[in-house]
PABA-278458 format. One record per residue (C-alpha): residue number from 0; residue in three letters; x, y, z. Coordinates in Angstrom, 2 decimals. Layout:
// PABA-278458
nr: NUM rest: ALA px: X py: Y pz: Z
...
***
This chain:
// PABA-278458
nr: 0 rest: LEU px: 23.07 py: 138.20 pz: 66.78
nr: 1 rest: GLN px: 23.00 py: 135.06 pz: 66.84
nr: 2 rest: HIS px: 21.26 py: 133.91 pz: 64.04
nr: 3 rest: LEU px: 24.09 py: 135.88 pz: 61.82
nr: 4 rest: ALA px: 27.29 py: 133.40 pz: 62.06
nr: 5 rest: ASP px: 27.47 py: 133.43 pz: 58.86
nr: 6 rest: LEU px: 28.29 py: 137.04 pz: 58.31
nr: 7 rest: GLU px: 31.43 py: 137.74 pz: 56.54
nr: 8 rest: PHE px: 31.39 py: 141.66 pz: 56.57
nr: 9 rest: LEU px: 29.59 py: 144.42 pz: 58.96
nr: 10 rest: TRP px: 29.94 py: 148.25 pz: 57.84
nr: 11 rest: LEU px: 28.37 py: 150.04 pz: 60.27
nr: 12 rest: TYR px: 30.38 py: 153.38 pz: 59.67
nr: 13 rest: ASP px: 28.77 py: 157.10 pz: 60.02
nr: 14 rest: ASN px: 25.88 py: 156.17 pz: 61.23
nr: 15 rest: GLN px: 25.75 py: 157.82 pz: 64.67
nr: 16 rest: LEU px: 25.18 py: 155.10 pz: 66.56
nr: 17 rest: THR px: 25.79 py: 155.50 pz: 70.28
nr: 18 rest: GLY px: 26.35 py: 153.09 pz: 73.47
nr: 19 rest: THR px: 28.83 py: 150.73 pz: 73.68
nr: 20 rest: ILE px: 30.46 py: 147.77 pz: 71.37
nr: 21 rest: PRO px: 28.34 py: 144.92 pz: 72.16
nr: 22 rest: ALA px: 30.25 py: 142.10 pz: 73.52
nr: 23 rest: GLU px: 27.97 py: 139.67 pz: 71.73
nr: 24 rest: LEU px: 29.91 py: 140.63 pz: 68.33
nr: 25 rest: GLY px: 32.45 py: 138.11 pz: 69.50
nr: 26 rest: ALA px: 29.98 py: 135.59 pz: 68.19
nr: 27 rest: LEU px: 30.23 py: 136.29 pz: 64.77
nr: 28 rest: SER px: 32.77 py: 133.63 pz: 63.96
nr: 29 rest: SER px: 32.66 py: 134.28 pz: 60.44
nr: 30 rest: LEU px: 33.07 py: 138.43 pz: 60.76
nr: 31 rest: GLU px: 36.53 py: 139.35 pz: 58.26
nr: 32 rest: THR px: 35.77 py: 142.86 pz: 58.59
nr: 33 rest: LEU px: 34.25 py: 145.31 pz: 60.89
nr: 34 rest: SER px: 33.89 py: 148.87 pz: 60.45
nr: 35 rest: LEU px: 32.33 py: 151.18 pz: 62.95
nr: 36 rest: PHE px: 33.91 py: 154.53 pz: 62.62
nr: 37 rest: GLY px: 32.23 py: 157.76 pz: 62.32
nr: 38 rest: ASN px: 29.76 py: 156.90 pz: 65.17
nr: 39 rest: ARG px: 29.25 py: 158.42 pz: 68.94
nr: 40 rest: LEU px: 30.13 py: 154.43 pz: 70.66
nr: 41 rest: THR px: 31.33 py: 155.29 pz: 73.90
nr: 42 rest: GLY px: 32.70 py: 152.97 pz: 77.00
nr: 43 rest: THR px: 35.90 py: 150.05 pz: 76.35
nr: 44 rest: ILE px: 36.79 py: 147.70 pz: 73.63
nr: 45 rest: PRO px: 34.95 py: 144.33 pz: 74.30
nr: 46 rest: ALA px: 37.77 py: 141.42 pz: 74.41
nr: 47 rest: GLU px: 35.15 py: 139.55 pz: 73.15
nr: 48 rest: LEU px: 36.13 py: 140.59 pz: 69.52
nr: 49 rest: GLY px: 39.20 py: 138.71 pz: 70.50
nr: 50 rest: ALA px: 37.50 py: 135.92 pz: 69.51
nr: 51 rest: LEU px: 36.70 py: 136.72 pz: 65.68
nr: 52 rest: SER px: 39.23 py: 134.27 pz: 64.23
nr: 53 rest: SER px: 38.14 py: 135.28 pz: 60.87
nr: 54 rest: LEU px: 38.88 py: 139.10 pz: 61.39
nr: 55 rest: GLU px: 40.78 py: 140.75 pz: 58.93
nr: 56 rest: THR px: 39.68 py: 144.68 pz: 59.32
nr: 57 rest: LEU px: 38.93 py: 146.15 pz: 62.47
nr: 58 rest: VAL px: 38.09 py: 149.94 pz: 61.99
nr: 59 rest: LEU px: 37.30 py: 151.80 pz: 65.09
nr: 60 rest: GLN px: 38.49 py: 155.47 pz: 64.84
nr: 61 rest: SER px: 36.43 py: 158.26 pz: 65.15
nr: 62 rest: ASN px: 34.30 py: 157.13 pz: 68.43
nr: 63 rest: ASN px: 34.58 py: 158.06 pz: 71.67
nr: 64 rest: LEU px: 35.90 py: 155.19 pz: 73.16
nr: 65 rest: SER px: 38.28 py: 154.45 pz: 76.02
nr: 66 rest: GLY px: 40.55 py: 152.47 pz: 77.77
nr: 67 rest: SER px: 43.12 py: 149.67 pz: 76.50
nr: 68 rest: MET px: 42.66 py: 147.57 pz: 72.92
nr: 69 rest: PRO px: 42.34 py: 144.22 pz: 74.31
nr: 70 rest: SER px: 45.07 py: 141.66 pz: 74.22
nr: 71 rest: ASP px: 42.71 py: 139.41 pz: 72.67
nr: 72 rest: VAL px: 42.33 py: 141.82 pz: 70.02
nr: 73 rest: CYS px: 46.28 py: 142.47 pz: 69.55
nr: 74 rest: ASN px: 46.75 py: 138.84 pz: 69.29
nr: 75 rest: LEU px: 44.81 py: 138.31 pz: 66.54
nr: 76 rest: ARG px: 47.51 py: 140.26 pz: 64.56
nr: 77 rest: THR px: 49.60 py: 137.85 pz: 65.18
nr: 78 rest: THR px: 47.94 py: 134.40 pz: 65.78
nr: 79 rest: ASN px: 46.09 py: 132.67 pz: 63.07
nr: 80 rest: ARG px: 48.45 py: 133.58 pz: 60.50
nr: 81 rest: GLY px: 47.99 py: 136.96 pz: 61.39
nr: 82 rest: LEU px: 44.97 py: 137.42 pz: 59.45
nr: 83 rest: LEU px: 44.28 py: 141.05 pz: 61.18
nr: 84 rest: SER px: 46.22 py: 143.27 pz: 58.98
nr: 85 rest: LEU px: 43.92 py: 146.15 pz: 59.68
nr: 86 rest: LEU px: 43.58 py: 147.99 pz: 62.91
nr: 87 rest: GLN px: 42.35 py: 151.54 pz: 63.69
nr: 88 rest: ALA px: 41.22 py: 153.13 pz: 66.35
nr: 89 rest: ASP px: 42.01 py: 157.13 pz: 68.32
nr: 90 rest: CYS px: 44.83 py: 155.95 pz: 69.34
nr: 91 rest: LYS px: 46.60 py: 158.65 pz: 69.51
nr: 92 rest: SER px: 44.23 py: 160.47 pz: 71.90
nr: 93 rest: GLU px: 41.57 py: 158.02 pz: 73.09
nr: 94 rest: VAL px: 42.44 py: 154.85 pz: 73.21
nr: 95 rest: VAL px: 45.92 py: 153.19 pz: 74.63
nr: 96 rest: CYS px: 46.74 py: 150.72 pz: 71.61
nr: 97 rest: SER px: 50.51 py: 149.12 pz: 70.89
nr: 98 rest: CYS px: 48.83 py: 146.69 pz: 68.18
nr: 99 rest: CYS px: 46.77 py: 149.07 pz: 65.84
nr: 100 rest: THR px: 48.27 py: 149.16 pz: 62.53
nr: 101 rest: SER px: 46.67 py: 153.04 pz: 62.31
nr: 102 rest: CYS px: 46.38 py: 155.54 pz: 65.38
nr: 103 rest: PHE px: 44.00 py: 158.87 pz: 64.59
***
C-alpha cells in the first residue's frame, strides 16, 4: 500500500471482502474517499484511519464491524477544516459512533 500514496479514491463496495480493515490504509495520505460498504468485513475500525487528513468521505456500513468509531477518526470531522463531511457506519446496531453523519 505504501506505493499508493497519491491514491485519492478507493471504492471497494459490494465485493464480498472478508477479514479486517487494514490499518495500513491510514498511510494513504492523499485519500479523499474510502468506501467499504456492503462487504463482510469484521473487527474494529482501525484508529490509523484518523491519519487520513484529506479524507472527505468514509462509508463503512453493511459490514460486520464492531466496537467504537475511533476518536482519531471522529476528530477528522472537526480538524482540517472539517473535511470529513460524510461518515457512515452501522451505528444503530454494531458500531458505537457519536460523530457519524448517518447510521444504518
